[in-house]
C-alpha positions as CSV (number, residue, x, y, z in Angstrom):
1,M,-89.0,-43.6,-139.6
2,T,-88.1,-44.7,-136.1
3,T,-86.3,-42.1,-134.0
4,P,-82.9,-43.4,-133.0
5,Y,-81.8,-43.6,-129.3
6,L,-78.3,-42.5,-128.9
7,A,-75.7,-44.5,-126.9
8,N,-72.6,-43.7,-124.8
9,H,-69.2,-44.9,-126.0
10,I,-67.2,-46.2,-123.1
11,A,-64.1,-48.4,-123.2
12,G,-64.5,-49.0,-126.9
13,A,-68.2,-50.2,-126.8
14,W,-71.4,-48.4,-127.6
15,T,-73.8,-48.8,-124.6
16,A,-77.5,-47.8,-124.7
17,L,-79.3,-46.6,-121.5
18,P,-82.9,-47.8,-122.0
19,D,-83.8,-47.0,-118.4
20,A,-82.4,-43.5,-118.4
21,E,-84.4,-40.3,-119.1
22,H,-84.1,-39.3,-122.7
23,L,-84.5,-35.8,-124.3
24,P,-85.4,-35.1,-127.9
25,V,-82.8,-33.7,-130.3
26,T,-84.8,-31.4,-132.5
27,N,-84.0,-29.7,-135.8
28,P,-84.5,-26.0,-135.0
29,A,-85.7,-25.1,-138.5
30,T,-88.2,-27.9,-139.1
31,L,-88.9,-28.9,-135.5
32,V,-88.5,-32.6,-136.6
33,V,-87.2,-34.8,-133.8
34,L,-83.9,-36.3,-135.0
35,A,-82.9,-38.5,-132.0
36,Q,-83.4,-39.2,-128.3
37,V,-80.3,-38.5,-126.2
38,P,-79.8,-40.2,-122.8
39,M,-79.2,-38.4,-119.5
40,S,-76.4,-40.4,-118.0
41,P,-76.6,-41.0,-114.3
42,A,-73.5,-40.6,-112.0
43,A,-72.8,-44.3,-112.1
44,E,-72.5,-44.2,-115.9
45,V,-70.2,-41.2,-115.7
46,A,-68.1,-43.0,-113.2
47,R,-67.8,-46.0,-115.5
48,A,-66.5,-43.7,-118.2
49,V,-64.0,-42.1,-115.9
50,E,-62.8,-45.5,-114.7
51,A,-62.4,-46.7,-118.3
52,A,-60.3,-43.6,-119.1
53,A,-58.2,-44.2,-116.0
54,A,-57.6,-47.8,-117.0
55,A,-56.5,-46.8,-120.5
56,F,-54.2,-44.0,-119.3
57,P,-51.1,-46.0,-118.2
58,L,-50.6,-47.7,-121.6
59,W,-51.6,-44.6,-123.6
60,R,-49.1,-42.3,-121.8
61,E,-46.3,-44.8,-122.6
62,I,-46.8,-44.7,-126.3
63,P,-44.3,-42.2,-127.8
64,A,-45.8,-38.9,-128.9
65,G,-44.7,-39.5,-132.5
66,E,-46.8,-42.7,-132.5
67,R,-49.8,-41.2,-130.6
68,I,-50.2,-38.5,-133.3
69,Q,-50.5,-41.1,-136.1
70,C,-54.2,-41.5,-135.2
71,L,-54.6,-37.7,-135.5
72,F,-53.2,-37.7,-139.0
73,R,-55.8,-40.4,-139.8
74,L,-58.5,-38.4,-138.0
75,K,-57.7,-35.3,-140.1
76,A,-58.1,-37.4,-143.3
77,A,-61.3,-38.9,-142.0
78,L,-62.7,-35.4,-141.2
79,E,-61.8,-34.2,-144.6
80,A,-63.5,-37.2,-146.2
81,D,-66.6,-36.9,-144.1
82,L,-66.8,-33.1,-144.2
83,E,-70.0,-32.9,-146.2
84,G,-71.8,-35.5,-144.1
85,L,-70.6,-33.9,-140.8
86,A,-71.6,-30.5,-142.1
87,Q,-75.1,-31.7,-142.9
88,T,-75.4,-33.2,-139.4
89,I,-74.5,-29.8,-137.9
90,V,-77.1,-28.1,-140.2
91,D,-79.8,-30.5,-139.1
92,E,-79.2,-30.3,-135.3
93,C,-77.9,-26.8,-134.9
94,G,-79.7,-24.8,-137.6
95,K,-76.7,-23.3,-139.3
96,T,-76.3,-22.8,-143.0
97,L,-74.3,-25.4,-144.9
98,D,-71.4,-22.9,-145.5
99,E,-71.3,-22.0,-141.8
100,A,-71.1,-25.6,-140.9
101,R,-68.3,-26.3,-143.4
102,A,-66.3,-23.4,-142.1
103,E,-66.8,-24.7,-138.5
104,I,-65.3,-28.0,-139.4
105,R,-62.4,-26.4,-141.2
106,R,-61.5,-24.5,-138.0
107,G,-61.7,-27.7,-136.1
108,I,-59.4,-29.5,-138.6
109,E,-56.8,-26.7,-138.1
110,N,-56.6,-27.8,-134.4
111,V,-56.1,-31.4,-135.4
112,E,-53.3,-30.3,-137.6
113,T,-51.7,-28.2,-134.9
114,A,-51.9,-31.0,-132.4
115,C,-50.0,-33.2,-134.8
116,G,-47.0,-31.1,-133.8
117,I,-47.0,-32.4,-130.2
118,P,-43.6,-34.1,-130.5
119,L,-42.2,-30.5,-130.8
120,L,-44.8,-28.6,-128.7
121,M,-44.3,-30.9,-125.7
122,Q,-40.6,-30.6,-125.6
123,G,-39.0,-29.4,-122.3
124,F,-35.6,-27.8,-121.8
125,H,-32.3,-28.7,-120.2
126,S,-29.5,-26.8,-118.6
127,E,-26.1,-28.5,-118.0
128,N,-23.9,-27.6,-115.0
129,V,-26.4,-25.4,-113.2
130,A,-23.9,-26.0,-110.4
131,Q,-20.7,-28.0,-110.7
132,G,-21.6,-31.5,-111.8
133,I,-25.3,-30.9,-111.6
134,D,-27.7,-30.8,-114.5
135,E,-31.3,-29.7,-114.6
136,T,-34.1,-30.7,-116.9
137,M,-37.8,-29.6,-117.3
138,L,-40.1,-32.1,-119.0
139,R,-43.8,-32.3,-119.6
140,Q,-46.0,-35.3,-118.7
141,P,-49.7,-35.9,-119.2
142,L,-52.1,-35.3,-116.4
143,G,-54.3,-38.4,-116.6
144,V,-58.1,-38.3,-117.1
145,V,-59.5,-35.0,-118.4
146,A,-63.1,-34.0,-118.9
147,I,-64.3,-32.0,-121.9
148,V,-67.7,-30.3,-121.8
149,T,-68.9,-28.5,-124.9
150,P,-71.8,-26.3,-125.9
151,F,-74.4,-26.6,-128.7
152,N,-73.4,-23.7,-131.0
153,F,-70.2,-25.3,-132.4
154,P,-70.8,-29.0,-132.0
155,A,-67.7,-29.9,-134.1
156,M,-65.2,-27.1,-133.7
157,I,-65.2,-26.6,-130.0
158,P,-64.6,-30.3,-129.2
159,L,-61.7,-30.2,-131.6
160,W,-60.3,-27.2,-129.6
161,F,-59.6,-29.7,-126.9
162,L,-59.7,-33.4,-127.9
163,P,-56.6,-33.5,-130.2
164,Y,-54.3,-31.8,-127.8
165,A,-55.5,-33.8,-124.8
166,I,-54.9,-37.1,-126.4
167,A,-51.7,-36.1,-128.2
168,C,-50.2,-35.1,-124.9
169,G,-50.9,-38.6,-123.6
170,N,-54.1,-38.0,-121.6
171,T,-57.3,-39.9,-121.7
172,V,-60.7,-38.2,-122.0
173,V,-64.3,-38.3,-121.0
174,F,-66.2,-36.1,-123.5
175,K,-69.7,-34.7,-122.6
176,P,-71.2,-32.8,-125.6
177,S,-74.3,-30.6,-125.5
178,E,-77.5,-32.6,-125.1
179,K,-79.0,-30.2,-127.7
180,T,-76.5,-31.1,-130.5
181,P,-75.1,-34.6,-129.7
182,L,-75.2,-36.0,-133.2
183,A,-72.0,-34.3,-134.5
184,A,-70.2,-35.4,-131.4
185,E,-71.2,-39.0,-132.0
186,R,-70.1,-38.8,-135.6
187,I,-66.7,-37.4,-134.5
188,Q,-66.4,-40.2,-132.0
189,R,-67.0,-42.8,-134.7
190,L,-64.3,-41.1,-136.8
191,M,-61.8,-41.3,-134.0
192,V,-62.5,-45.0,-133.5
193,A,-62.0,-45.5,-137.2
194,A,-58.8,-43.5,-137.0
195,G,-57.4,-45.9,-134.5
196,V,-57.8,-44.1,-131.1
197,P,-57.6,-47.1,-128.7
198,P,-60.5,-48.1,-126.5
199,G,-60.9,-46.0,-123.4
200,V,-58.7,-43.1,-124.6
201,V,-61.8,-41.1,-125.6
202,N,-65.1,-41.9,-123.9
203,L,-68.3,-40.2,-125.0
204,V,-71.0,-39.7,-122.3
205,H,-74.3,-37.9,-122.9
206,G,-76.2,-35.9,-120.3
207,E,-76.8,-32.5,-118.9
208,R,-76.1,-30.8,-115.6
209,A,-76.0,-33.9,-113.3
210,S,-73.6,-35.6,-115.6
211,V,-71.2,-32.6,-115.6
212,E,-71.4,-32.4,-111.8
213,A,-70.5,-36.1,-111.6
214,L,-67.4,-35.4,-113.7
215,L,-66.4,-32.4,-111.6
216,D,-66.7,-34.4,-108.4
217,H,-65.0,-37.6,-109.5
218,P,-61.5,-37.8,-107.9
219,L,-59.9,-39.4,-110.9
220,V,-60.7,-36.4,-113.2
221,R,-57.6,-34.2,-113.2
222,A,-58.7,-31.3,-115.4
223,V,-61.8,-29.8,-117.0
224,S,-62.2,-28.0,-120.3
225,F,-65.6,-26.2,-120.5
226,V,-67.4,-23.7,-122.8
227,G,-70.8,-22.3,-122.0
228,S,-72.5,-19.3,-120.4
229,T,-70.6,-17.1,-118.0
230,A,-72.9,-18.1,-115.1
231,V,-72.3,-21.8,-115.6
232,A,-68.6,-21.3,-116.5
233,R,-68.1,-19.6,-113.1
234,Q,-69.9,-22.4,-111.3
235,V,-67.8,-25.1,-113.1
236,Y,-64.6,-23.3,-112.4
237,A,-65.4,-22.9,-108.7
238,R,-66.5,-26.5,-108.3
239,A,-63.5,-27.8,-110.2
240,A,-61.1,-25.6,-108.2
241,A,-62.6,-26.7,-104.9
242,A,-61.9,-30.3,-105.9
243,G,-58.3,-29.5,-106.7
244,K,-58.8,-29.8,-110.5
245,R,-57.2,-27.7,-113.2
246,A,-59.9,-25.9,-115.2
247,Q,-60.3,-23.7,-118.3
248,C,-63.8,-22.3,-118.5
249,Q,-64.9,-20.2,-121.5
250,G,-67.9,-18.0,-120.7
251,G,-70.2,-15.6,-122.4
252,A,-69.6,-12.3,-124.3
253,K,-70.9,-8.9,-125.2
254,N,-68.7,-8.0,-128.1
255,A,-68.4,-4.4,-129.1
256,V,-67.4,-3.2,-132.6
257,V,-66.2,0.4,-132.9
258,V,-66.6,2.1,-136.3
259,L,-64.8,5.3,-137.2
260,D,-66.0,7.6,-140.0
261,D,-62.9,6.7,-142.1
262,A,-63.8,3.0,-142.3
263,D,-64.6,1.4,-145.6
264,R,-68.4,1.6,-145.7
265,Q,-69.3,-1.3,-147.9
266,G,-66.8,-3.6,-146.3
267,T,-67.9,-2.6,-142.8
268,R,-71.5,-3.3,-143.7
269,Q,-70.8,-6.8,-145.0
270,V,-68.4,-7.9,-142.3
271,L,-70.3,-6.4,-139.4
272,S,-73.6,-7.8,-140.5
273,D,-72.0,-11.3,-141.0
274,S,-70.6,-11.1,-137.5
275,A,-73.8,-10.0,-135.8
276,Y,-76.2,-12.2,-137.8
277,G,-74.1,-15.2,-138.9
278,C,-75.0,-18.5,-137.1
279,N,-78.1,-16.6,-136.0
280,G,-76.0,-14.7,-133.5
281,Q,-75.4,-17.9,-131.5
282,R,-71.6,-17.6,-131.2
283,C,-69.4,-16.2,-128.5
284,L,-67.6,-14.0,-131.0
285,A,-70.7,-12.4,-132.6
286,A,-70.8,-8.7,-132.8
287,S,-73.4,-7.6,-130.3
288,I,-72.9,-3.8,-130.0
289,A,-71.8,-1.4,-132.8
290,I,-70.4,1.9,-131.6
291,A,-70.6,4.6,-134.2
292,V,-68.0,7.3,-133.5
293,G,-68.6,10.9,-134.6
294,D,-69.9,11.3,-138.2
295,A,-70.1,7.5,-138.7
296,R,-73.5,7.6,-137.0
297,G,-75.6,8.5,-140.0
298,W,-74.2,6.2,-142.7
299,L,-73.6,3.3,-140.4
300,T,-77.2,3.2,-139.3
301,D,-78.4,3.2,-142.9
302,E,-75.9,0.5,-144.0
303,L,-76.7,-1.8,-141.1
304,A,-80.4,-1.4,-141.5
305,A,-80.2,-2.4,-145.2
306,A,-78.0,-5.4,-144.3
307,A,-80.4,-6.5,-141.6
308,R,-83.4,-6.3,-144.0
309,E,-81.6,-8.4,-146.6
310,R,-80.5,-11.1,-144.2
311,P,-82.1,-14.5,-144.6
312,V,-84.2,-15.6,-141.6
313,G,-82.7,-18.3,-139.4
314,A,-83.8,-20.4,-136.5
315,V,-82.4,-20.5,-132.9
316,I,-81.7,-23.6,-131.0
317,T,-84.9,-23.8,-128.8
318,A,-88.2,-22.2,-128.3
319,A,-87.0,-21.0,-124.9
320,S,-84.0,-19.2,-126.6
321,K,-86.4,-17.4,-129.0
322,Q,-88.6,-16.3,-126.1
323,R,-85.6,-15.0,-124.2
324,I,-84.3,-13.1,-127.3
325,E,-87.6,-11.5,-128.0
326,S,-88.1,-10.5,-124.4
327,L,-84.7,-8.8,-124.3
328,I,-85.6,-6.9,-127.5
329,A,-88.8,-5.7,-125.8
330,R,-86.9,-4.8,-122.7
331,G,-84.5,-2.7,-124.8
332,I,-87.3,-0.9,-126.5
333,D,-88.9,-0.2,-123.1
334,E,-85.7,1.4,-122.0
335,G,-85.7,3.8,-125.0
336,A,-84.2,1.9,-127.9
337,R,-85.6,2.3,-131.4
338,A,-86.3,-0.8,-133.5
339,V,-84.9,0.1,-136.9
340,V,-85.4,-3.5,-138.1
341,D,-87.5,-5.7,-135.9
342,G,-87.1,-9.5,-136.4
343,R,-89.7,-10.6,-133.9
344,G,-92.9,-12.5,-134.5
345,R,-91.6,-15.2,-136.9
346,P,-93.1,-18.7,-136.8
347,G,-91.6,-21.6,-134.9
348,Q,-88.1,-21.0,-133.7
349,Q,-87.3,-18.5,-136.4
350,C,-85.7,-15.2,-135.5
351,A,-85.0,-12.5,-138.1
352,A,-82.1,-10.0,-138.0
353,T,-82.9,-7.1,-135.6
354,L,-81.2,-3.7,-135.4
355,L,-81.8,-1.5,-132.4
356,D,-80.6,2.1,-132.4
357,E,-80.2,4.5,-129.5
358,V,-79.6,1.7,-127.1
359,R,-78.8,3.0,-123.6
360,P,-75.2,2.3,-122.8
361,D,-76.1,1.5,-119.2
362,G,-79.3,-0.4,-120.1
363,T,-80.1,-4.1,-120.0
364,L,-79.5,-4.6,-123.7
365,A,-76.0,-3.2,-123.6
366,Q,-75.0,-5.3,-120.7
367,T,-76.7,-8.7,-121.4
368,E,-75.5,-11.4,-123.7
369,I,-78.5,-12.0,-126.1
370,F,-77.1,-15.0,-128.1
371,G,-79.4,-14.2,-131.0
372,P,-79.4,-12.2,-134.3
373,V,-79.7,-8.8,-132.5
374,L,-77.3,-5.9,-133.0
375,S,-77.5,-2.8,-130.7
376,L,-76.2,0.5,-132.0
377,I,-74.9,3.2,-129.7
378,H,-72.9,6.4,-130.4
379,A,-69.7,8.0,-129.1
380,A,-68.2,11.4,-129.8
381,T,-64.6,10.1,-129.8
382,L,-62.5,6.9,-130.1
383,E,-61.5,7.4,-126.5
384,Q,-65.2,7.4,-125.4
385,A,-65.8,4.2,-127.4
386,I,-62.8,2.5,-125.8
387,A,-64.0,3.6,-122.3
388,F,-67.3,1.9,-123.0
389,V,-65.5,-1.3,-124.1
390,N,-63.5,-1.3,-121.0
391,R,-66.4,-0.8,-118.7
392,Q,-68.0,-4.1,-119.9
393,S,-68.0,-7.1,-117.6
394,Y,-67.1,-9.3,-120.5
395,G,-63.9,-9.3,-122.5
396,N,-64.1,-11.9,-125.2
397,M,-63.6,-9.7,-128.3
398,A,-63.5,-6.0,-129.4
399,C,-63.1,-4.8,-133.0
400,L,-62.3,-1.6,-134.7
401,F,-63.1,-0.5,-138.3
402,T,-60.9,2.3,-139.6
403,S,-58.3,3.2,-142.2
404,S,-56.1,4.9,-139.6
405,G,-53.1,3.1,-138.4
406,A,-52.7,5.4,-135.4
407,A,-56.3,4.7,-134.3
408,A,-55.8,1.0,-134.8
409,R,-52.6,1.1,-132.7
410,E,-54.4,3.0,-129.9
411,F,-57.3,0.6,-129.9
412,K,-55.4,-2.7,-129.8
413,H,-53.2,-1.2,-127.0
414,E,-56.1,0.1,-124.8
415,A,-59.1,-2.1,-125.4
416,Q,-59.6,-4.6,-122.6
417,A,-60.5,-7.8,-124.4
418,G,-58.7,-10.9,-125.2
419,N,-59.3,-11.1,-128.9
420,I,-58.9,-7.9,-130.9
421,G,-60.0,-7.4,-134.5
422,I,-58.9,-4.6,-136.8
423,N,-61.3,-4.4,-139.8
424,L,-62.6,-7.8,-138.8
425,G,-66.0,-8.7,-137.4
426,V,-65.0,-12.1,-135.9
427,A,-61.5,-12.0,-134.4
428,A,-61.3,-15.8,-134.1
429,P,-57.6,-16.9,-133.5
430,M,-56.0,-19.5,-135.7
431,A,-55.3,-22.8,-134.0
432,Q,-51.7,-21.9,-133.4
433,F,-52.8,-19.0,-131.1
434,P,-54.8,-19.2,-127.8
435,F,-58.5,-18.2,-127.7
436,T,-57.9,-15.5,-125.2
437,G,-61.1,-14.3,-123.5
438,W,-60.7,-11.9,-120.6
439,K,-62.8,-10.8,-117.6
440,G,-66.2,-12.5,-117.3
441,S,-65.6,-14.3,-120.6
442,F,-63.0,-16.7,-119.2
443,F,-62.1,-18.4,-115.9
444,G,-58.7,-20.0,-115.6
445,D,-55.1,-19.3,-116.6
446,L,-54.5,-21.3,-119.8
447,H,-56.8,-21.0,-122.8
448,A,-57.8,-23.3,-125.6
449,Q,-55.7,-24.0,-128.7
450,G,-52.0,-24.0,-129.5
451,R,-49.3,-23.8,-126.9
452,D,-51.8,-22.9,-124.1
453,A,-53.5,-26.2,-124.7
454,V,-50.2,-28.1,-124.4
455,E,-49.5,-26.3,-121.2
456,F,-53.0,-27.0,-119.8
457,Y,-52.9,-30.7,-120.6
458,T,-49.4,-31.4,-119.2
459,D,-47.7,-31.2,-115.8
460,K,-44.2,-29.9,-115.6
461,K,-41.6,-32.0,-113.9
462,V,-38.1,-30.7,-113.0
463,V,-35.3,-33.2,-112.6
464,I,-32.1,-32.1,-110.9
465,E,-29.3,-34.7,-111.0
466,R,-25.7,-35.2,-110.0
467,W,-23.6,-38.2,-110.9
468,P,-20.4,-39.0,-108.9
469,T,-17.3,-38.9,-111.0
470,T,-13.7,-40.0,-110.3
471,L,-12.4,-37.4,-112.6
472,S,-10.8,-34.4,-110.9
473,R,-10.3,-31.0,-112.5
474,T,-8.0,-28.2,-111.6
475,F,-9.3,-24.7,-112.4
């Protein structure tokens, strides 16, 4: 079978780039090449931006209640194509089918929430702020926005941004990960079928040079980005230097604190799913388990049993596997004990790994691994565990397992992370709430999803007006 060459979608037309460099899109589990994806040069990126800019004046004038009709149709199309889209994610990303289905469901929630834009975009009005003077705040779309997404959630993360951006009246240039572009192409086709007009959403493939072209283009008003912390910091700095609005989600090193009064069986299942689900390749994966006091003995045994039972998965690239295994080796060199060692599998496979006695100040406790590796450390008290959480340079998520309401209240008040879970292993906010990373996990002011998304994709305009009147009043 001939390997397909992917195309960009600009101004309503699919355009191949036969002269551009192409990279293979590979199934991580089978190593079969699924497609060839083009690396778009700056001129092609500029063409997409100009197409979005040309579509903006007409799109912004369409009433919000009419704009969202295509989102209602997109929701129905995503529901109808859920199995096909999920299989695409399995093939290019290496997830299980259930994980892929769940990802799409979370994306659909954002489409549903964005359908409320006629209410969410409302401003406010105050009459007679001074005698005869009224004041109104209204929201207007920005213009062209860029959306750059990672490989690990090729459907959900684009849907964190796309529905809100276009519902608010903006037009978009969307650059998905070059490692998982097939789901993005499928979503683009669904948007076209749902009636999104030409030029409103433009799909451009590429890697770093394509992103830099978006960041430097003067017509791009805002950038939504998800990736590693190092790249997120660079994107935020470059966008800010160009006067653009930016929301840049970075990496994570998520700690889960377990008290001795936690439900043992439930903690085992939820924590292992968090650490090893999606092969550990998600920004809300549990990476460090902190056993407090007497929880140390039973938690180690429970997590070891769960790790041994976990099915073997594959990570996105051979380079990712090499990095994961080198970090495991580094942790062992620093004194950690491999309770369950998942190294040495064929191809890009990585089995679940549990490392005990990890140094709290060591490389493994400070570095995002992005693989199926859980580090176990120990604390004498909840306060010591919270202090460890707060020393971390990341702040995406922190979770506590306990049956104590007092402990839960202390933890959610004191822990310095944006997403807090109580007896949850993945504290993923629903679409109505912002995805609130802190510290090195996020650069910007307004997060993805919900009201934050509406604030990010709109400018506020305040109108102060006075109209002459012939009426006179006596007070």
